[in-house]
N, C-alpha and C positions, 0 to 999 in steps of 0.2 A: 511517505504516504501518496503522493500523485502516480508513482510505479507500481503502489500495491495496486491499487486501486485499478489504474490500468489493465495489470496486469490479472486481475480475479474477475474483472469485467472480460476482458477478452476469452479467459477460461472458460467464463459460465457460457460466452455468446457461442463458443464453438460446440461444448457440449450441448447445447439446445440444435445449432444447426445442426449434428449429425444424429440426431433423434428426430429431427423432423422430416416427416415424408414431400414434403411443400411447405416454400417458404416464399410468405406475399409478404411483398415492399411498397413502398410510396411515388418510387421512381427510377430510373432507368439509373443514375447516379449511383443511389444506396446499391442498387443491385450491385454494378459495377464494384463499387468499395468493398461488399459482402464477399466476392469471389475476391477480390485482390488481396483483404487481409485475415481473409478465416480460409480462404483456398476452397471454398465451395463449388461446388459442383454448377455451373449456371441456369444448366436443365431444370436443377430444383428449385428455381426462383423465378416466382410469376410477379410481373410489372400491373398492379392497378392502379391508375392515375387517378390522384385526387379528385375527391368530386365535392362541390357543396350545394347546398340545399339552402333558400333565403325563405326567411319569417315568412309567415303567412300574414300576418298583422303587423301593422306598424305606424306612428306619425309620420307624416314626413316633415321635411327640416327644409325651412327658408336657406336658402344660398343669397349673399348679398347681390342686386344688381348691376353688371359690368366688373363683377368679382374674380378672380381665379382661386379656388378652395385646395391650400395641400393641408390633406389628410395624415393623421397618427392615431391607429387604432392598438391599444394595448395598455398594458397594465403602467403606471407613474414611478417605474425605480429607474436606476441609474443608469443599470446596466441596457436599456433598452437605448439610450444617446439621446434620448430628450434636449440635452445641454448643446449636444453637437448641432440637433436638429434647429431649435432655437437661435444658436448662435449665425447658424446657416441662415436663417429666417431673415437674419438683422439686415445679412449683405445682399439679401435678393430682394429688397425691401430700397438699399441702396442702389443698387445698381438696376433694377427693372420696372421700380415704384412698385403698381397696385398687388395685390394679394392678400389672400388670410390664412393665416393656419389655425386649424382645429385640432384639438389633442383629444381623442374621446379615450375613456378608461378610467379605472378605479382609481383615485385620490385621497383617500380618506382615510383617519386610522392611522396606523403603523406607517401608510405611506404618505401624511402629513408632511412632516420635516420636508419629504424630497422635492414635494410640488410647495410648499413654501420658497423653497430655494428659486424653484424653474421661474415665479411669481415674481422676486426679486430681478431676476436677472433679463426677463422681459421689460421690467421697470428701466433697470440702467439702460439696458439698451435701444430704450424709445419705443416699442413694441408692442405694447403692451393695451392699445388699444386692435390691435391687429391677431395677436394670438388670444382663442377662445380655449377654453378647459370647458367642458364637455365633464367631466366627470364620467359612473359606473352612470349605461343607458339601458332601457329595456330593450333596444336592437340596434342593433348597426347599419342594419339596411340602409335605412333612408341618408346616414353622413356617407355610405359609399356612392350611392347613385348620384347624392350631389356633387360628390369634390370633383376636381379635374385630375389630379395627381395624390399617388399613395404613396408615402415614405415610409420605413422601416431601416432607422438605422441602429440597429445593436452593434454593440461591440463586444461583447462576453457570447458564449456560446448560444445557442438556440436548438429547444427538442427540432420544430418544424420551420415554422412560420406561418399558418392557416391564413395571419392577415392580409398577406400577399397574392394568397389562393381566395379570398373572396375579394379582393380589390379585382383580381381577371377574371373575373365570375361577372362583377359588372362593367367589364370592359374597359377598367381604368387605366393609366398608367404605373408601370410600378418604378421604387426609386430604393432600390437596400442594400446593404454592406455585402461583402465576400461569404459573409456567414449563412449567408441565402442560397447562393450558388453552392457553397458547401452540400447545403441537405437537400439540394436539385429541388427545389423548387421554384427559383429564379435563375433566368438562363440570359446573358448577359448579351443583352441587343436582338435576343427572340421574343419575352413575354416579361423584359423590363431591360432597366440598367443600375447596372453593377456598380458600385466605387468603394473606395477602401473602408 
């Protein structure tokens, strides 16, 4: 099924690319991949880098005095690597002490069982006092503004990685998995740190 799915998608993309006068992509990496994988003339492809517009109105978030804030923004599901992030944060606490982890994003309804697993894990690791779950919020802007570093530890395929762009907009350092280097959002050593 996977091979058939890939073959059908590739054929569909090639048909669309052949019929298109201009192809607009969001990164040089995507352009390079289209040329390599689909044998498209590079002159047909234009790159428009990702943009981001912040919300006009939002409440401020109070950052604890003297604490470094590590931020995650996204839906609370297993493929986002939140268990890895929580485990890594327990190591950070042991090795360097201070710091807090903010996890922002939906965690109710069908997401509740995984959220409960994360709560149990933070208690088991003894870091439930320094990991705060905010759930869905009206605006992520104040969280990006208040954080010191943004982490996106996904370990399954992602479409793009908008939170990395949002964090970059606010000048925050980004730590992300190789997935986001593959999508062209994070370039290791240039606009973030890429980890396995």
